[in-house]
N, C-alpha and C positions, 0 to 999 in steps of 0.2 A: 051489100057491104055493111058490116056492123059499125055502129057509131061508137066512138071512144068517148067516155065520160071523163072530162078533165078533172073532176073531183074524186075520181076513183084512186084509191091508194095503190101505189106501185111499190112492190116489195123487191128490194135488191138484196142479194146475199152479200154481206160485208166481206170484203177481201181482208184476209188476215195478213198483216205485214210481218214478214219474217226478217228479223234482224240477224245479221250475220256478225258474229264476234270477229275481231281482227285476228289475223294470224299472229301466233306467238313465236318468239325467237329466243334461243338460249344464248347467253353471252358466255363465251368460253375463253379461258386463259390457257395458253400453251406453255409447256415446260421449255426451258433452255438451260444451258450449263453455266450461264454467266450472271444472271440477275440474282441478287441476294434474296434469301428466303424472307428476311425481315421486310424488304421492300415490297415483295408480293403480298405479304400479310397487310402491310400498311395500305397498299393500293386497293385491296379487297374491302378493307374497312372504310376507306375514304369514299369510294365510288358505289359500293353496294350496301352500305349501312349494316355491315355484319359486326358481330361482337368479336373480340380477340379470339375466343375459342372457335367460333364458326370460321373466321378467316384463316386460322391456323389449320383447321381440319381441311378446308378447301385447298390451301397451299400444299399440304402434305399429299393430297390426292393428285394435284398437279405434278408434284415432284415424283411420286411413285408410279402414276399411271400415264403421265404425259400430257394430261389436260384435266381441267376441272370446270364445272359449271358454276358460275357466280350468281346467276339470276336468270329469270325468264320474264320477258317483257314484250309489248307490241313493237313492231319494227322500228318506229321512230325513236323510241326510248332505247331500244337495244343498240341501234347505230350510234346514238349519242354516247351511251356508256362505253361502247367499244372505242370510239374516237377519244373520249376522255382518258381512258387507260393508255392508249397508244401515245397520245400527246404527253401525258404525265411521264411515261417511261422514257420518251425521247428527250424531254427536258432534263431528266436526271441521268441521261446517257446510258440507259439500259436497253437491251434488245428484246424486252418483253413483248410477246405477241398476243393479240386478242382478236377473236373472230366471233361472228354470229352465225347461228345455224337454225333454220326454220324447223319448227316442230310440226310434224304431219299428223 
């Protein structure tokens, strides 16, 4: 049986840590026939830090296509933004709907 020398260097191959990026989610506002366009623009500016021009462009997309993406965030932030929009709309008695959708 061979003797093992305790002073002998043992070489281990380093394991590469693979970091996984968090899943990203789109925050989407849905069109309705009752919420004023100005309120939607204001909501997008307030919660998604968009300029008037960007918010207006998103609002027009919502109006013409039925929905518009306001931002892309990790799940916790996306849920928070969605809830902020829903609560703000409810406080102002508007039926504005907001959802999140995972990006694959």
